[in-house]
N, C-alpha and C positions, 0 to 999 in steps of 0.2 A: 889724345885729340878730345876736343872741347865738341860736346853736341848744345845744339838751343833745346830750350825744354817748355813745355807746355802743365800746366797745373791748372785743371780744371776745377771751379770751386770758389766759392765768396766766402767760406768760415773762418774760425780757429784755425781746423786742421789745416787746413791752406794755407793758411797764411806760416804757420808752422813747419810743415813742408817747404814753402819756399823758404824760410828762413835758414834751415840746411843744408837745401840745395845751392844758395848763393853764395854757400862756405866750401862748396866742392868747385876742386880749381880746373875740374872738368866739366863744370857747367857755362857756356858760352851767353848765349840770352837767353832771359829768363821772360817768359809770361807767364799771367795768370789767368782764367777767364770765368767769372767776370771779376774776382777779386774785390775787395776791399780796400778806404782809406792805408789799412798796413800795410798789404800786398804792393800799395802803388807806390812806398816807399825805398822799396828793392828790386821790383820786376813792373814790367809793364804792362798795366794790366789791359784785357781786351775786353770791348763791352759784347759778349756773347755768352748766352743763356747758356746755363749747365745740363738742360735740355737737349741744345738745338745742335744736335751731334752731327748732323751735314754740314754745318754750316764752320761747325769747330774743327771736322774733317779739312773742309775746305782752306782752313787759316794755316792750321800745321801743313798741309802740301804745297800750301804756297810759300809759307815762311822755312819751309825746310825744317821743320823740328824731327829731331832724334828721336823723342821718347815722350809720349803723352803721358801725365799722372793724374787720372780723375782721382776726385776726392769721396764725391757725396754718393750715398746706398741708393737713390732714384738713379744716379747717371747707371751703376753697374745694373741695377734691376731692368732700366732700360734697354740694355744693349749697347752704350757707348763703346764697349771693347769691341764687340762684332763690327758696328758699322766703319770703327778704325779700320780693324782686319781688314774687311772687306775692300776698302781704298788703298790696302797695302802700304799702312803706317804703324808704325813701329809704339805698342801701345802694354800699359800696364795694369793687371787687375785681371779680373774674373768676367766670363760671358757671361750672357744672361741667363745662360740654361745654369751655371755653374752656383751665379746669384741667386738662383731660386731659393738656395739656403737660408737667404734673409727676407728676402721679397715674401716666402708663405711659411709665416709660422707653423702651420697645418702641415706642407710638403716638411718641412725639421723636424718637427715631432714624430711624425708618422717614418721618416728617417732614422732618428733615434733609438725611436719604439723595435725596427725590423733589425738592428743593428746594436739590441741591447745596449746602449751609452747612459748613463747612469741620468736619469730626470725624472721631473713631479710627475705625478699620473693624470691623466689630462682625457678633454673630447674636445669632437671639431663642430660647429655647429652651424647653421647657415641661414636659422629662422630665430625670432626671439621667444616664439611657442615653447619650441624643445628648448634652446638656451634656460630660459627661465623654470621652465620644469623640473631642469637637471639640477640646477642652484638649489630649489627647494628639497628636493631631494637628498644631495649630498651636503647641503649646510655647509657654514661658515666656520673658520677664515677661507676665502676663494679668492685664488686670481685672475681676473676675464682679459685676454689680450687681444686689440684686435688684430686679425693674422695676417694684414699686409702691411705697409710703410706706412708710419704715422709721426714720423721724425720724432721718436721717444717718448710720444707722449700716449701710446694708444695700449701703455701698459695699465690695469685700473685692480689695486689689491683693496680688495672688500672684506669688512668686518662683520657686519651685517647683511641681510639679506635684503635689507631695503638699499643700501649702496653697491649690491650688485644689481640688483634690478632697474637704478638707475644707471649703472655701465650699461647695461644690456641697452638700453632707452638710449642715451645717448650713440651710442656706435652702430647701431642696426640699424634704431629707427632715427631717431633726428641727424647721422649721419656724420656725426661730429667729425669722422677722421675721411671722409668719401670712400671712395672705393676699396680703402684699405679694410673695412666695416663689414665687406659683404660674406664673410664668416667672420667666426671667431674662435679663438681656443679658451676653451674652459680647466682650470689645470689647480693641482691642491696645491695648498699655500706652503711654502717651504722657508724653515726659519733658521737663520744665521747669516752671516755676513756674506756682502757678495763681493766676488772681484774679476778683472778683464783681466783674460788671456788674450795673449798676440801672436800668431804663428805665423809666418811667413815661409811662402812655398814658392816652385819652381814650378809644380807637377809631379815632382820625383820627391827629393828631400827637402824638408823643413825645419826652421829654428823656431825657438821659443823667444821670444823678448822675457823681461824681468815683469815679474806680474805685478798688476797696477790694479787701484782702487778709485771706482769712482762714486760719486755720491748722488743719485738719482734724484729723489724728494726736494723739492724749493725749498722746506724751511728746515732752520736747523732739528735735530733730535729725529729726523726722518721722518718728517712731516711734510704733511700738504700733496698736492699733487705732484704726480712723476713728469720730468722735465730731461731736455736731451742728456743731462750732466750737469750739476754745480761745481765740481771741483774732483782733483782727482789727485793721489799720490802715488810715487812708484819710488823705489818697488815696497812692496807690502811685508812689512817686517815678520810677520810671522807666516808666511807662507813659507817653509822649507824648502830645502831642493828634493828630498824624500817627497812630497807632496806636490812637485810638479812634476818630476817624472810619473809619478801616478794620473796626472790629470794627461801627460804626454800619450801615454802607452791605453788610458780607458776615455779617451776622450778625443784627441785629435789626432793619433795615427789610425785609429777606427771612421772616423770623418773622412779622412780622406780616401781612405781603404773606402766605404761603403760609397762613395760619390763613383771612383774610378769602377767598380763595381757593373755601378750603371749606365757605363760608357760618358762618363760625366768628368773633364780634367778641367782642375783648379787650381789655377795659378792663380797669386796674388796673397792676399793677406786675409786668414780667417780667424776670429776674434769672436771665441763663444764665452758668454757669460755667465759663471756661475756664481752658485749657491755653497757655501760651505756647509754641509749641515752635520748632524753627527753622526749620518752612516755615509760622510765622506761628501766629496764635491759632487755637485749635479750641476746641467746643462740647463738657464735659465733661457737662453736663445743663441741662437748665433746671427752674426753681424759677418759680413764678406768685405769689409772694406775698415783702415782704420778708424777706430773710436774718436767721436773727438767730447769731452777734450784729453783724452789719453793720448793725443800723436802729441801735444804740446808740451809733457811730462817725457815723454819718451824722445825727441826732440831734442830737448835741453838735455838728457843722459849719454846720448849714442856720442861716441866718438869716431867711429868709422866713418868713413864718406858714404851717407846716405845714397847717391848715385850710384854705387859699387853694389847696393842692395838692390837696390831698383832692375838694375841691367840683369843682376845672377837670375832674378827670380823670372825674368821676361823669358834670358835666353837658355834657361837649364844650367846654369853653373854655380848653383846657388849650395850645392854640395862642398865643393872649395870654399869659396868667398865666408859661405857662413864659418868655416873653424876659424876664422879671423876676427869674426865681429869682435870689437871693445867696447865696455860702455865705462864713461864715468864712474868714478865710486860717488858712495854718497848717497844722496835724495834729491828727488825735483818734488814739487807740489804745484799745481794749477789751481787760481780761485773762481770763479767765473762772478762777474756783476755784469747781470742782466736788469731788464727795464723792470720797472713798476709795474706786478700784476703777471707777468711773466711765469706760469706757460700759458695764463689766459691773454684776455686782451691788453695790451697796452699801447701806449702813443710813443710816438717816435718824431724824433727831430731835434732834440734837445743836446744842448752844446755838451762838451766835453773838454774837462780842464783835469790837467795834474799829472799826467803819462807823463811829460818829459822827467817831472820832480821823481816820480816812483820810479824811472830807470836811472836815475843818478848811483842808484843800487849796482855794484858792477854784476853782482849776480841775480837782477831782476829783469824779466824780456817782457813785455805786455805783449799780449797775440788779440787783433785787432778779428774780430768776429762780424756784429751787427753794426759795423762803420761806415760814415760815407764824409763827402766835404759839399759844403753847402756856402757857396762864396766865401772860399777858401778857411771856413770854420771846420772844422771837426764836429758830426754830431751822430746822436745815435741813427741806428735805420734797421734793428732786427728785436729778439727777445734777447736772445744771449749778445751782449754787447763786448764786452774782454773779457780776457783770460789772464791773469796775472799770474805768470810762473815764478819760483823763485830755486833756486840749488842750494843746498848747506850739507856741510859734512857728518850731521844726522836730520832726524826728520822735523825734530824741534827747529833746529834751525834755520831751514828751509822755510817751515810754516808760518815762524816769526819774520823772515823776509818779506815773505809774500801778504803778510797781513800788513805788518810796514808802508809796504807801497799801496796797496788798497787804500789805506786812511787817505793816504793823499790824492786819490782819484774824486773826480767828483760830476754828476749828472742830475739833472733832476728826477728823482722818483727809484732811485739806481738802489740795488738791495744783491745781499750774495748771503752763503750761508757761513758765519762763523765758527762753526765747529769741522771745516776739511781734517778730514786726518786725525780728528780728537780720541777717536775709538783705540786706533793703530798706537797712539800715546800713549794709552793708559793700559 
């Protein structure tokens, strides 16, 4: 029996989810709120904001939506699942209490410490004075993080004391990330490549997606400020089955157990970001939702009907459904095209061309993130504008196809990294 589905969000993650849901024979009417110019091509965009929970719930009730799938972190942390459940509506994802594992890095680090989950040594600070004193005593390199949600931009890798002082100034004094900087986490710098782990759970059973790797810094060679993500590959060729089993037993399973012992049931998607150090994988942070741009590669690789997975996560049947999950062979990559200046100040409203030409390759799908239509013309409307995804039998083949497609797209000031996946190739 078909059900109508509402996806909440307007970025590349939500376009990718809607794109995959549209392929399900069990999805009836598909809505995206608020959506973007890309989601408008395959669903009905609804002009309701991500944080307008009561309005979203009223819409879902009016339209008899069978399942709502929120995407963004602030929606989960703000309690969208709690609001929908209070209205008797079927919704996927963690409650506000469970999403605290992403909403507060201080909470997450304390949970890791108590559970002996491998992570960097850390301290939590609520005043600039104590934070500065710790940095000067500890030395550099060091990592400084806004404890709250900061759109992926609240992490500062500081290699000099001056950089650390500037980071503390931006977060705690200048309030660059607003309330996210009420407290900060300062932790040891971990060396090694970063990987993204996605674990879908129904509160009892869980399944791991293939490992993926995002590229956070804005510029080639991992230079520049951290962003929400500039490109992703999956799977990661050097991550072994044994390594994934160790991550499951040392990180994922203990995290769910620790939350359960605190009386918090986690249903939805747990996404630990890890550094693979010489001492083994260590957790950098937790996310309580699908990553973006990771979702864009997962939806290209997933063979199983994604609605089956969402419903199993909600209904507590993941142990059965998860055994039959199928993935397409080969690799998927995603290259983000961003506005000039991102992640700092940037201008919008520039016409976008070349997407149709890019998608002439049957292996390429372009996901919209920051786009809208103005007088019938596609224009930029955000920092991360497009995610150009491609699949291939090898990682190199997928990357070559993605970059060939990127070169056909144009808007004023656009920039992207030319080295997504390069280290895994070498």
